[in-house]
OpenMM code with the backbone's topology and positions (N, CA, C; nanometers):
from openmm import Vec3, app, unit

residues = "UNK UNK UNK UNK UNK UNK UNK UNK UNK UNK UNK UNK UNK UNK UNK UNK UNK UNK UNK UNK UNK UNK UNK UNK UNK UNK UNK UNK UNK UNK UNK UNK UNK UNK UNK UNK UNK UNK UNK UNK UNK UNK UNK UNK UNK UNK UNK UNK UNK UNK UNK UNK UNK UNK UNK UNK UNK UNK UNK UNK UNK UNK UNK UNK UNK UNK UNK UNK UNK UNK UNK".split()
positions = [
    Vec3(-16.7940, 21.3672, 23.6380),
    Vec3(-16.8665, 21.3570, 23.7632),
    Vec3(-16.8017, 21.4508, 23.8642),
    Vec3(-16.8832, 21.5247, 23.9350),
    Vec3(-16.8344, 21.6153, 24.0391),
    Vec3(-16.8606, 21.5536, 24.1757),
    Vec3(-16.7543, 21.5476, 24.2556),
    Vec3(-16.7627, 21.4944, 24.3912),
    Vec3(-16.6964, 21.5922, 24.4867),
    Vec3(-16.7371, 21.5859, 24.6121),
    Vec3(-16.6697, 21.6614, 24.7167),
    Vec3(-16.5950, 21.5586, 24.7999),
    Vec3(-16.4610, 21.5657, 24.7962),
    Vec3(-16.3783, 21.4695, 24.8690),
    Vec3(-16.2989, 21.5446, 24.9741),
    Vec3(-16.3220, 21.5073, 25.0995),
    Vec3(-16.2559, 21.5710, 25.2136),
    Vec3(-16.2700, 21.7230, 25.2066),
    Vec3(-16.3904, 21.7671, 25.1706),
    Vec3(-16.4214, 21.9098, 25.1680),
    Vec3(-16.3785, 21.9834, 25.0424),
    Vec3(-16.3160, 21.9151, 24.9484),
    Vec3(-16.2672, 21.9775, 24.8254),
    Vec3(-16.3537, 21.9348, 24.7071),
    Vec3(-16.4006, 22.0306, 24.6282),
    Vec3(-16.4731, 21.9987, 24.5053),
    Vec3(-16.3745, 21.9414, 24.4047),
    Vec3(-16.4095, 21.8269, 24.3483),
    Vec3(-16.3210, 21.7611, 24.2510),
    Vec3(-16.4043, 21.7147, 24.1321),
    Vec3(-16.3439, 21.7182, 24.0162),
    Vec3(-16.4075, 21.6746, 23.8918),
    Vec3(-16.3419, 21.5443, 23.8473),
    Vec3(-16.4238, 21.4456, 23.8128),
    Vec3(-16.3746, 21.3160, 23.7672),
    Vec3(-16.4408, 21.2786, 23.6355),
    Vec3(-16.3897, 21.3312, 23.5239),
    Vec3(-16.4498, 21.2980, 23.3947),
    Vec3(-16.4350, 21.1500, 23.3597),
    Vec3(-16.3409, 21.0808, 23.4246),
    Vec3(-16.3184, 20.9386, 23.3982),
    Vec3(-16.4298, 20.8505, 23.4538),
    Vec3(-16.5041, 20.9020, 23.5530),
    Vec3(-16.6119, 20.8240, 23.6145),
    Vec3(-16.7424, 20.8502, 23.5418),
    Vec3(-16.8109, 20.7443, 23.5087),
    Vec3(-16.9393, 20.7571, 23.4410),
    Vec3(-17.0495, 20.7059, 23.5326),
    Vec3(-17.1720, 20.7222, 23.4884),
    Vec3(-17.2858, 20.6674, 23.5639),
    Vec3(-17.2609, 20.5179, 23.5821),
    Vec3(-17.2875, 20.4686, 23.6995),
    Vec3(-17.2628, 20.3279, 23.7295),
    Vec3(-17.1290, 20.3031, 23.7964),
    Vec3(-17.0471, 20.4093, 23.8125),
    Vec3(-16.9199, 20.3932, 23.8829),
    Vec3(-16.9475, 20.3675, 24.0305),
    Vec3(-16.8618, 20.2858, 24.0912),
    Vec3(-16.8809, 20.2540, 24.2325),
    Vec3(-16.7628, 20.3040, 24.3154),
    Vec3(-16.7728, 20.2854, 24.4449),
    Vec3(-16.6684, 20.3313, 24.5370),
    Vec3(-16.5343, 20.2655, 24.5039),
    Vec3(-16.5358, 20.1385, 24.4693),
    Vec3(-16.4128, 20.0688, 24.4330),
    Vec3(-16.3463, 20.1353, 24.3122),
    Vec3(-16.4255, 20.1749, 24.2121),
    Vec3(-16.3720, 20.2446, 24.0942),
    Vec3(-16.3042, 20.3749, 24.1341),
    Vec3(-16.3665, 20.4493, 24.2251),
    Vec3(-16.3105, 20.5765, 24.2698),
    Vec3(-16.1776, 20.5561, 24.3414),
    Vec3(-16.1721, 20.4592, 24.4298),
    Vec3(-16.0488, 20.4321, 24.5040),
    Vec3(-15.9367, 20.3929, 24.4074),
    Vec3(-15.9679, 20.3116, 24.3083),
    Vec3(-15.8683, 20.2726, 24.2084),
    Vec3(-15.8214, 20.3948, 24.1288),
    Vec3(-15.9144, 20.4807, 24.0901),
    Vec3(-15.8800, 20.6011, 24.0144),
    Vec3(-15.7889, 20.6934, 24.0951),
    Vec3(-15.8125, 20.7018, 24.2250),
    Vec3(-15.7305, 20.7855, 24.3121),
    Vec3(-15.5945, 20.7231, 24.3420),
    Vec3(-15.5779, 20.5967, 24.3057),
    Vec3(-15.4504, 20.5290, 24.3271),
    Vec3(-15.4250, 20.4911, 24.4719),
    Vec3(-15.5324, 20.4708, 24.5468),
    Vec3(-15.5174, 20.4352, 24.6879),
    Vec3(-15.5212, 20.2840, 24.7055),
    Vec3(-15.4494, 20.2353, 24.8046),
    Vec3(-15.4523, 20.0923, 24.8366),
    Vec3(-15.5777, 20.0661, 24.9190),
    Vec3(-15.6631, 19.9796, 24.8665),
    Vec3(-15.7935, 19.9614, 24.9305),
    Vec3(-15.7882, 19.8983, 25.0686),
    Vec3(-15.6747, 19.8381, 25.1067),
    Vec3(-15.6669, 19.7799, 25.2405),
    Vec3(-15.6260, 19.8824, 25.3459),
    Vec3(-15.6027, 20.0083, 25.3030),
    Vec3(-15.5593, 20.1128, 25.3960),
    Vec3(-15.6507, 20.2348, 25.3917),
    Vec3(-15.7747, 20.2149, 25.3508),
    Vec3(-15.8661, 20.3272, 25.3307),
    Vec3(-15.9977, 20.3027, 25.4039),
    Vec3(-16.0514, 20.4084, 25.4611),
    Vec3(-16.1868, 20.4072, 25.5173),
    Vec3(-16.2651, 20.5178, 25.4465),
    Vec3(-16.3932, 20.4910, 25.4179),
    Vec3(-16.4732, 20.5849, 25.3402),
    Vec3(-16.6074, 20.6109, 25.4066),
    Vec3(-16.6428, 20.7386, 25.4052),
    Vec3(-16.7761, 20.7820, 25.4465),
    Vec3(-16.8378, 20.8520, 25.3262),
    Vec3(-16.9585, 20.8131, 25.2898),
    Vec3(-17.0280, 20.8718, 25.1755),
    Vec3(-17.1573, 20.9350, 25.2251),
    Vec3(-17.1680, 21.0649, 25.2066),
    Vec3(-17.2879, 21.1390, 25.2479),
    Vec3(-17.3260, 21.1093, 25.3928),
    Vec3(-17.2243, 21.1033, 25.4788),
    Vec3(-17.2482, 21.0865, 25.6217),
    Vec3(-17.2615, 20.9426, 25.6687),
    Vec3(-17.2503, 20.8451, 25.5775),
    Vec3(-17.2632, 20.7041, 25.6133),
    Vec3(-17.1324, 20.6319, 25.5824),
    Vec3(-17.0845, 20.5536, 25.6780),
    Vec3(-16.9637, 20.4747, 25.6545),
    Vec3(-16.9956, 20.3633, 25.5549),
    Vec3(-16.9069, 20.3456, 25.4582),
    Vec3(-16.9241, 20.2411, 25.3574),
    Vec3(-16.8273, 20.1276, 25.3907),
    Vec3(-16.8803, 20.0118, 25.4221),
    Vec3(-16.7931, 19.8988, 25.4555),
    Vec3(-16.7186, 19.8536, 25.3304),
    Vec3(-16.5980, 19.8100, 25.3499),
    Vec3(-16.5123, 19.7677, 25.2381),
    Vec3(-16.5804, 19.6593, 25.1548),
    Vec3(-16.6515, 19.5703, 25.2186),
    Vec3(-16.7172, 19.4613, 25.1460),
    Vec3(-16.8280, 19.5107, 25.0526),
    Vec3(-16.8734, 19.6346, 25.0713),
    Vec3(-16.9816, 19.6891, 24.9887),
    Vec3(-16.9326, 19.7825, 24.8784),
    Vec3(-16.8030, 19.8096, 24.8717),
    Vec3(-16.7515, 19.9088, 24.7773),
    Vec3(-16.7944, 19.8833, 24.6334),
    Vec3(-16.7971, 19.7584, 24.5902),
    Vec3(-16.8326, 19.7293, 24.4515),
    Vec3(-16.9822, 19.7452, 24.4265),
    Vec3(-17.0619, 19.7511, 24.5312),
    Vec3(-17.2071, 19.7632, 24.5162),
    Vec3(-17.2595, 19.9032, 24.5429),
    Vec3(-17.1767, 19.9908, 24.5990),
    Vec3(-17.2208, 20.1262, 24.6335),
    Vec3(-17.1792, 20.2219, 24.5225),
    Vec3(-17.2779, 20.2804, 24.4563),
    Vec3(-17.2518, 20.3720, 24.3461),
    Vec3(-17.2138, 20.5102, 24.3980),
    Vec3(-17.1287, 20.5786, 24.3216),
    Vec3(-17.1016, 20.7197, 24.3476),
    Vec3(-17.1774, 20.7996, 24.2437),
    Vec3(-17.2350, 20.9099, 24.2893),
    Vec3(-17.3140, 20.9954, 24.2013),
    Vec3(-17.2626, 21.1375, 24.2108),
    Vec3(-17.2750, 21.2086, 24.1022),
    Vec3(-17.2312, 21.3471, 24.1003),
    Vec3(-17.2957, 21.4215, 24.2165),
    Vec3(-17.2148, 21.4964, 24.2904),
    Vec3(-17.2627, 21.5709, 24.4065),
    Vec3(-17.2416, 21.5006, 24.5387),
    Vec3(-17.2032, 21.3725, 24.5350),
    Vec3(-17.1782, 21.3001, 24.6599),
    Vec3(-17.0665, 21.3677, 24.7382),
    Vec3(-17.0776, 21.3586, 24.8699),
    Vec3(-16.9749, 21.4086, 24.9607),
    Vec3(-16.9088, 21.2881, 25.0263),
    Vec3(-16.7778, 21.2760, 25.0037),
    Vec3(-16.7038, 21.1628, 25.0573),
    Vec3(-16.5915, 21.2107, 25.1476),
    Vec3(-16.5743, 21.1406, 25.2562),
    Vec3(-16.4581, 21.1600, 25.3417),
    Vec3(-16.3756, 21.0331, 25.3259),
    Vec3(-16.2517, 21.0497, 25.2862),
    Vec3(-16.1642, 20.9355, 25.2642),
    Vec3(-16.0440, 20.9494, 25.3560),
    Vec3(-16.0239, 20.8477, 25.4383),
    Vec3(-15.9111, 20.8453, 25.5306),
    Vec3(-15.8163, 20.7373, 25.4822),
    Vec3(-15.6920, 20.7753, 25.4615),
    Vec3(-15.5903, 20.6817, 25.4148),
    Vec3(-15.4912, 20.6596, 25.5282),
    Vec3(-15.4809, 20.5361, 25.5732),
    Vec3(-15.3916, 20.5033, 25.6838),
    Vec3(-15.2499, 20.4841, 25.6332),
    Vec3(-15.1550, 20.5401, 25.7054),
    Vec3(-15.0143, 20.5318, 25.6676),
    Vec3(-14.9377, 20.4700, 25.7849),
    Vec3(-14.8582, 20.3683, 25.7544),
    Vec3(-14.7777, 20.3051, 25.8572),
    Vec3(-14.6453, 20.3780, 25.8751),
    Vec3(-14.5778, 20.3434, 25.9767),
    Vec3(-14.4458, 20.4029, 25.9985),
    Vec3(-14.4212, 20.4237, 26.1467),
    Vec3(-14.3187, 20.4971, 26.1745),
    Vec3(-14.2836, 20.5243, 26.3137),
    Vec3(-14.1538, 20.4539, 26.3502),
    Vec3(-14.1180, 20.4681, 26.4746),
    Vec3(-13.9941, 20.4078, 26.5229),
    Vec3(-14.0210, 20.2697, 26.5798),
    Vec3(-13.9245, 20.1840, 26.5607),
    Vec3(-13.9359, 20.0474, 26.6131),
    Vec3(-13.8795, 20.0408, 26.7521),
] * unit.nanometer
topology = app.Topology()
chain = topology.addChain("A")
for resn in residues:
    res = topology.addResidue(resn, chain)
    for name in ("N", "CA", "C"):
        topology.addAtom(name, app.Element.getBySymbol(name[0]), res)
């Protein structure tokens, strides 16, 4: 499957038809409680990740939040 993630063309042979946003996040190794996703210009709520399919050619923006800083 070919996806555009954060402006970069990426190939995901591990994803098949029927893969969802949750599958993609797991494949990328991201912690799902620290990620926000936009798919083809629409924000995907975390509660919908298992129901929203990814299709070859989709454009996704993935923001991964990182904690840290000085106390």
